[in-house]
N, C-alpha and C positions, 0 to 999 in steps of 0.2 A: 453558530456558523463560525468557521475560522476567520481570523482576523486576516488582512491583506498583509502578510509578512514577506519580506525579502530575504531569501534563504540563498546562500552560496551553493548552487546545485553541484558543482565539481566537487567542493569539500563534503557535502553531504554523501555523494555517491562513495567518496574515498572512506569516509568514516563508516557508512554502512557496510562496505565490503570488508572492511577490517574487523568486523564483528563487535563494534562499539554498541552498547545497549541505548535505547531511546533517550534516557536520562542524560547520559554523557553527551550525546550528539546535541540534544538541546541546550545543554550548558556550553558547549564549544561553540555552537553557531548562534547562541543568545536567541534562541526561539523559545517563547514563552507559551505558546499555544499548541498542544498536542495535535489538534486537528490539522493546523498548518503543516506540522511535520508529516503527519500521515498522508497529507495531500501531496506535499512535495515528493515524498518517497514513492507514491502511486505513479506521479508523473514521470519522474526520473526512471523508474523501472520500465514503465510502457516506453520510453524513448530509447533505453538501452535494449529492451527485449529480453531482460533478464530479471529475476525475482530474487532478492535478498531478504532473509529473515532478520529482522531486527528485535532483540529482546526487548521487552516492555511494550511491544505492539502486538506481536503474534501470539503472546501469552495472553492477551486481553480476551476474556470470555466472549466479548461483542464480536470478535473476530473469527469465530468458529462456526464451521458449518457441519451438519451431520449427513451423511450418505445414508439413504434409506431405499426401499424398494421404489420409491417414487423419483429417485434421483438425489442431486445435492441441491439444497435451496440456500441461496444466499439472501438473507434478510435484508431489505431495503434500508432498514436502520443502519446496518454496517456499512452502507455506502453513502450516508447523508453527507459526508464532508468530503467526498471524493469527486473527481471530475467526471464521474458516470452519471448518466441520466436515463430515466425510463425510456425504452425504445432503442438504446445503443445495441449494436450487433459486435459479437465477439469472435475471435478464432479460438479454438481450443486445442491444447497440446497436452498430451499425457505422456509422461515420462516417469516410469518407475513409481515412486510414492509422490509424485507432484502432479499437480494440474496447474496449467498456466492458462490465463485468460489475456487475450491482447485485444483491445478494442480497436475495431475497424474503423478506418479513416472515413470521415463523412462525405 
């Protein structure tokens, strides 16, 4: 499980939007736990309503889902260190080659 790490969310957003890879973001923000970085990125993307691809995270095979005749399945292991929990509901937006899930407020 991710450590409780204080991350400068404003700076994180700036670095992610500028295209910095995960390793550089972690170094610049002095984040030692990849899980904490992933969780912080998920949180800020949810807050902003925008998704940003960060090299070093999206390329992780554990973050890939496959579209089959049964739909798209996101393995629960992929979300272990996220803010998402079983039973959460989402709005789905499809735009071109992107699918965005936004967690509904409780």
